[in-house]
Each structure stands twice: as structure tokens, then as C-alpha cells.
C-alpha positions as CSV (number, residue, x, y, z in Angstrom):
1,M,114.3,127.3,127.2
2,I,111.0,126.2,126.0
3,V,110.3,122.5,125.9
4,A,107.7,121.3,123.4
5,S,105.1,119.2,125.0
6,S,104.7,115.7,123.6
7,P,101.5,115.2,121.6
8,S,98.7,113.6,123.5
9,L,98.0,110.0,122.6
10,P,94.6,109.2,121.1
11,E,92.0,107.6,123.3
12,P,91.8,103.9,122.8
13,V,88.9,102.9,120.6
14,G,86.6,100.3,122.1
15,T,86.3,97.0,120.3
16,R,82.5,96.7,120.9
17,F,80.6,97.0,117.6
18,E,77.9,99.6,117.6
19,P,75.2,99.0,114.9
20,S,74.1,102.1,112.9
21,S,70.6,100.9,111.9
22,R,67.8,98.7,113.2
23,T,68.4,96.1,110.5
24,Q,72.1,96.0,111.4
25,A,71.2,95.6,115.1
26,R,69.0,92.7,114.4
27,L,71.6,91.0,112.3
28,V,74.1,91.5,115.1
29,Q,71.7,90.0,117.6
30,L,71.1,87.0,115.3
31,A,74.8,86.5,114.9
32,R,75.4,86.6,118.6
33,A,72.5,84.1,119.2
34,L,74.0,81.7,116.6
35,H,77.4,82.0,118.3
36,R,75.9,81.2,121.7
37,A,73.9,78.3,120.1
38,A,77.1,76.9,118.5
39,R,78.7,76.7,121.9
40,N,75.8,75.0,123.6
41,P,76.0,71.2,123.6
42,S,72.2,70.8,124.1
43,T,71.4,73.0,121.2
44,L,73.8,71.2,118.9
45,A,72.7,67.7,119.9
46,G,69.0,68.6,119.6
47,S,69.5,70.4,116.3
48,L,71.3,67.3,114.8
49,I,68.4,65.0,115.8
50,V,65.7,67.3,114.5
51,L,67.6,67.8,111.3
52,A,67.9,64.1,110.9
53,L,64.1,63.8,111.3
54,V,63.6,66.5,108.6
55,F,66.0,64.9,106.2
56,A,64.5,61.5,106.8
57,A,61.0,62.8,106.0
58,I,62.1,64.8,102.9
59,L,64.5,62.2,101.5
60,A,62.5,59.1,102.4
61,P,61.9,58.1,98.7
62,L,65.7,58.3,98.1
63,L,66.9,56.7,101.3
64,A,64.3,53.8,101.5
65,T,65.5,50.4,100.3
66,H,62.0,48.9,99.8
67,D,58.5,50.0,99.1
68,P,57.0,50.7,102.5
69,M,53.6,49.3,101.5
70,A,54.9,46.2,99.7
71,Q,54.0,43.0,101.5
72,D,56.1,39.8,101.4
73,L,54.5,37.1,103.6
74,A,57.4,34.8,102.9
75,A,59.7,37.2,104.7
76,R,57.4,38.1,107.6
77,L,59.0,38.8,111.0
78,T,62.5,38.6,109.5
79,P,65.1,39.8,112.0
80,P,67.5,42.6,111.2
81,G,70.1,41.6,108.6
82,A,71.6,42.4,105.2
83,A,68.4,42.1,103.3
84,H,66.3,44.1,105.7
85,W,68.5,46.4,107.9
86,L,65.9,46.7,110.7
87,G,63.9,43.6,110.0
88,T,60.3,43.2,108.7
89,D,56.9,43.3,110.4
90,Q,54.1,40.8,110.5
91,L,53.2,41.4,106.8
92,G,56.8,41.2,105.6
93,R,57.2,45.0,105.1
94,D,60.6,46.5,105.5
95,L,60.8,48.3,108.8
96,Y,63.7,50.6,107.8
97,S,61.7,52.0,104.9
98,R,58.5,52.3,106.9
99,L,60.5,54.1,109.6
100,L,61.7,56.7,107.1
101,Y,58.2,57.2,105.6
102,G,56.8,57.3,109.2
103,A,58.8,60.5,109.8
104,Q,56.6,62.3,107.2
105,P,53.3,62.2,109.2
106,T,55.2,62.8,112.4
107,L,56.9,65.9,111.1
108,M,53.6,67.1,109.5
109,I,51.7,66.7,112.7
110,V,54.3,68.6,114.7
111,V,54.5,71.5,112.2
112,L,50.7,71.8,111.7
113,V,49.9,71.6,115.4
114,V,52.4,74.3,116.4
115,A,51.3,76.5,113.5
116,L,47.7,76.3,114.6
117,S,48.0,76.3,118.4
118,A,50.9,78.7,119.1
119,P,49.5,81.8,117.2
120,F,46.0,81.2,118.7
121,G,47.3,80.7,122.2
122,V,49.6,83.7,122.0
123,A,46.8,85.9,120.7
124,I,44.5,84.8,123.6
125,G,47.2,85.6,126.1
126,L,48.0,89.0,124.6
127,L,44.4,90.1,124.7
128,A,43.8,88.8,128.2
129,G,47.0,90.4,129.6
130,Y,46.6,93.8,127.9
131,F,42.9,94.5,128.4
132,G,42.4,92.8,131.7
133,G,39.0,93.0,133.4
134,W,36.2,90.8,132.1
135,V,38.1,90.1,128.9
136,E,40.9,88.5,131.0
137,A,38.4,86.7,133.2
138,V,36.5,85.1,130.3
139,L,39.6,84.1,128.2
140,M,41.6,82.7,131.1
141,R,38.7,80.7,132.5
142,V,38.2,79.1,129.1
143,T,42.0,78.4,129.1
144,D,41.8,76.8,132.6
145,I,38.9,74.6,131.5
146,V,40.8,73.2,128.6
147,M,44.0,72.8,130.7
148,A,42.0,70.9,133.3
149,F,41.7,67.9,131.0
150,P,44.7,65.6,130.3
151,R,45.8,66.3,126.7
152,L,45.6,62.8,125.5
153,I,42.2,62.1,127.0
154,L,40.8,65.3,125.5
155,A,42.4,64.5,122.1
156,L,40.8,61.0,122.2
157,A,37.4,62.5,122.8
158,L,37.7,65.0,120.0
159,V,39.0,62.5,117.5
160,A,36.1,60.1,118.5
161,V,33.7,63.0,117.6
162,L,35.6,64.0,114.4
163,Q,36.2,60.5,113.2
164,P,39.7,58.9,113.0
165,G,42.2,60.3,110.6
166,L,45.4,62.2,110.3
167,V,43.8,65.6,109.7
168,N,41.3,65.2,112.5
169,A,44.2,64.1,114.8
170,V,46.0,67.4,114.0
171,I,42.9,69.4,114.8
172,A,42.3,67.5,118.0
173,I,45.9,67.9,119.2
174,A,45.9,71.6,118.2
175,I,42.7,72.3,120.3
176,T,44.4,70.8,123.3
177,A,47.8,72.4,122.8
178,W,47.1,76.2,122.9
179,P,46.4,76.9,126.6
180,P,50.1,76.9,127.7
181,Y,50.9,79.5,125.1
182,A,48.0,81.7,126.3
183,R,49.2,81.6,129.9
184,L,52.8,82.3,128.9
185,A,51.8,85.3,126.7
186,R,49.5,86.6,129.4
187,A,52.3,86.6,132.0
188,E,54.6,88.4,129.6
189,T,52.0,91.0,128.7
190,L,51.2,91.7,132.3
191,S,54.8,92.5,132.9
192,L,55.0,94.8,129.9
193,R,51.7,96.6,129.6
194,H,52.7,99.4,132.0
195,S,56.2,99.7,130.8
196,E,57.5,103.2,129.8
197,F,57.6,102.5,126.1
198,V,54.0,101.2,126.1
199,E,52.8,104.2,128.1
200,A,54.7,106.4,125.6
201,A,52.9,104.7,122.7
202,R,49.5,105.3,124.4
203,G,50.4,108.9,124.9
204,L,51.1,109.3,121.2
205,G,47.6,108.0,120.5
206,M,48.7,104.7,119.1
207,P,45.8,102.2,118.8
208,S,45.7,99.2,121.1
209,G,46.0,96.7,118.3
210,Q,49.1,98.4,117.1
211,I,50.6,98.5,120.6
212,I,49.9,94.8,121.0
213,T,51.4,93.7,117.7
214,G,54.2,96.2,117.4
215,Q,55.4,96.8,121.0
216,I,54.4,93.8,123.1
217,L,54.2,90.8,120.7
218,P,57.9,90.9,119.5
219,L,59.0,90.7,123.2
220,C,56.9,87.5,123.7
221,L,58.1,85.7,120.6
222,S,61.3,84.2,122.2
223,S,59.5,82.6,125.1
224,A,56.8,81.3,122.8
225,A,59.4,79.8,120.5
226,I,61.1,78.1,123.4
227,R,57.7,76.8,124.6
228,A,56.9,75.5,121.1
229,T,60.1,73.6,120.8
230,L,59.7,72.0,124.2
231,D,56.0,71.2,123.4
232,M,56.9,69.3,120.2
233,A,58.0,66.2,122.2
234,G,54.6,66.1,123.8
235,I,52.9,66.5,120.4
236,I,54.8,63.6,119.1
237,L,53.9,61.4,122.1
238,T,50.2,62.4,121.8
239,A,50.2,61.7,118.0
240,A,51.8,58.3,118.6
241,G,49.2,57.6,121.3
242,L,46.4,58.3,118.9
243,G,48.1,56.2,116.2
244,F,48.6,53.4,118.7
245,L,44.9,53.3,119.4
246,G,44.0,53.5,115.7
247,L,42.7,57.0,115.8
248,G,45.5,58.8,114.0
249,A,47.0,57.9,110.6
250,Q,45.1,55.0,109.1
251,P,46.6,51.9,107.4
252,P,48.5,51.3,105.2
253,M,50.2,54.7,105.9
254,A,53.4,54.2,107.9
255,E,53.1,55.9,111.3
256,W,55.3,55.2,114.3
257,G,52.4,54.8,116.8
258,A,50.5,52.5,114.5
259,M,53.8,50.5,113.9
260,I,54.2,50.0,117.7
261,A,50.6,48.8,117.9
262,A,51.2,46.3,115.1
263,G,54.2,44.9,116.9
264,R,52.7,44.5,120.4
265,D,51.5,41.0,119.6
266,H,55.0,39.9,118.6
267,I,56.9,41.7,121.4
268,F,58.6,38.4,122.6
269,D,59.3,36.6,119.4
270,A,59.9,39.6,117.1
271,W,60.9,42.5,119.5
272,W,62.2,44.7,116.6
273,V,58.8,45.3,115.2
274,A,57.8,47.5,118.2
275,A,61.3,48.5,119.3
276,V,62.3,50.2,116.1
277,P,59.5,52.8,116.0
278,G,59.6,53.1,119.8
279,L,63.2,54.0,119.8
280,A,62.6,56.5,117.0
281,I,59.9,58.2,119.1
282,V,62.2,58.4,122.2
283,L,65.1,59.7,120.2
284,V,63.1,62.4,118.4
285,S,61.4,63.5,121.6
286,L,64.8,63.7,123.3
287,G,66.0,65.8,120.4
288,F,63.2,68.4,120.7
289,N,63.7,68.6,124.4
290,L,67.4,69.2,124.1
291,L,66.8,71.8,121.4
292,G,64.3,73.6,123.6
293,D,66.6,73.5,126.6
294,G,69.4,74.9,124.5
295,L,67.2,77.7,123.0
296,R,66.2,78.6,126.5
297,D,69.8,79.0,127.5
298,V,70.6,80.9,124.4
299,L,67.7,83.3,124.5
300,D,67.7,83.9,128.3
301,P,69.3,87.3,129.0
302,K,70.8,85.9,132.2
303,H,73.0,83.5,130.2
304,H,74.2,86.2,127.8
305,D,77.8,87.3,127.8
């Protein structure tokens, strides 16, 4: 008697999704990164604070209850209450409205400084790490010289030469902010320039510029983004320091550092004048630090599932 053998069962299909194109692979990586970010408390908390800063800067004309420039000497140094939610300053200006409008120069300084300093520093680090030799020696010695000076002191000297003002403050802070990006990009490039895919690109006759921008630069962007996010808190503090000393945004523009300087003479009888912008600086700096820590955990391969 012949017994028919039972049909073999199909092999179990794996649940892991395999992308079929480069674009699809990038979308999958983005989705996984967003999923990890959503489960990270630091990323969520920092994102909420940064988004609050962005919305305050953009929607300041709609959210403000008073004209931030309008003076009312009869209501000077009014404590927080129903008429003025966060009180008034020494000229009777509403602190809540000035706090909202003060987010605009703060956000503008952060964005412009990062946009100027990060690409420049990354480019310096890529060139130094890839070519080595005298190119690396010259570029990194310049980087070390700039890093030898405390950022705020160097920014003060530069603003004193360029004359006080918001634009000059941005330029001065950007000049002092690029060296960390250069050192980070150099370290990344040194670990990648002898990799197999880079050697293969050289063997195919690919130009050095194309190797740097197409092969090495994309692998340095995640670390540069983390560094930029963490650096934003320092940029805010430096900008506030310049504003406190009268070298940043000029009156009557609302700027948090200048608002603290205006309230230092009334710290005991009208504490809210200096405390309100001071707490705003602390909270926003904390938000950028939390966001940077969260991004580091999300983008670090050692923390990936």
C-alpha cells in the first residue's frame, strides 16, 4: 500500500520589512527614528518647549495683550495681575507681551548662528580629516586658536569692533561657534576616509570633492545635528549675555537679556521684571538640552532596537 506523503508546509515568512528602493529605505529609517523619538521622554519634553518658543515667536502679534513698546508710567512696576498677567517693567510696558516678542530675536539669533556656523565648521572638519597633512595642520591650528578664547569674551570683543546691534551679534556669535563642529566632523572623517566604500570610490576614479560630499558628509550629518541642538542653549545664553551688556538687540526692541538688565535695579522691590525673562531663558535652554539629549539617544546606533 502506498501512503501519500503530506504536503510540506510553507516556510514562515519573516515580519521584517525589506525596502525595495533607496527612497523607501530612507522613509523606513525616518519612520523608525520618529517612533524611537516618540518613546523618548527627553525628546518629547524638549520638542514641546522648542515648539512653544517657535509658536510664541510666530504668533506674538496674536497672543500679545498689549503693545510691547507702549509705555504707561502710571502703571510702572505693577505686579502680576488680571490687567498685566506677568506685571509691568519700569516704563509700564506689559512684560507678557514683551516676553512673547522677545522670543522673535532669540529664535532668529539661534537659527542664523547655527545656519552660519554649522556648515562652515563641518566643511573645515571634512577638509582637514580627508586631506590630512599640512591642510589638517593649518585648519586645526586655526580651530584651536578660536577655541582657546571663551565664547562670550570673544563675542564681546567682536561686537565691540563691529558696533552693537542684532546683526553684528549674530555674526560675532557665529564666528565663535564653528570650532566644535570642525573638530567633530574631522573625527568622523578620520574614521571613514579609509573605509572600504571610500576606497572603492577612489578606485572608480571619483573626485575627492564628490567623495567628501556624497560618501562622507551624509554620515556626519546626524552627529552635527545633535551638536547643533545641544549648542543652541549656549547660543541663547551668549545672546542674552550680549543683550544684558547692551551689545545685542538695541532698545526699544524686546530682548530677554536686555529685559533682565532693565530689571536688575528693581530686583528687590519688583522681582518679576528680571525673573520673567530669566525664567524664559532657563526654560528654553533646558528645552534645547533635552531635545539634544533625546536626539542623541534616538540617532545613536547603540540605542536602536
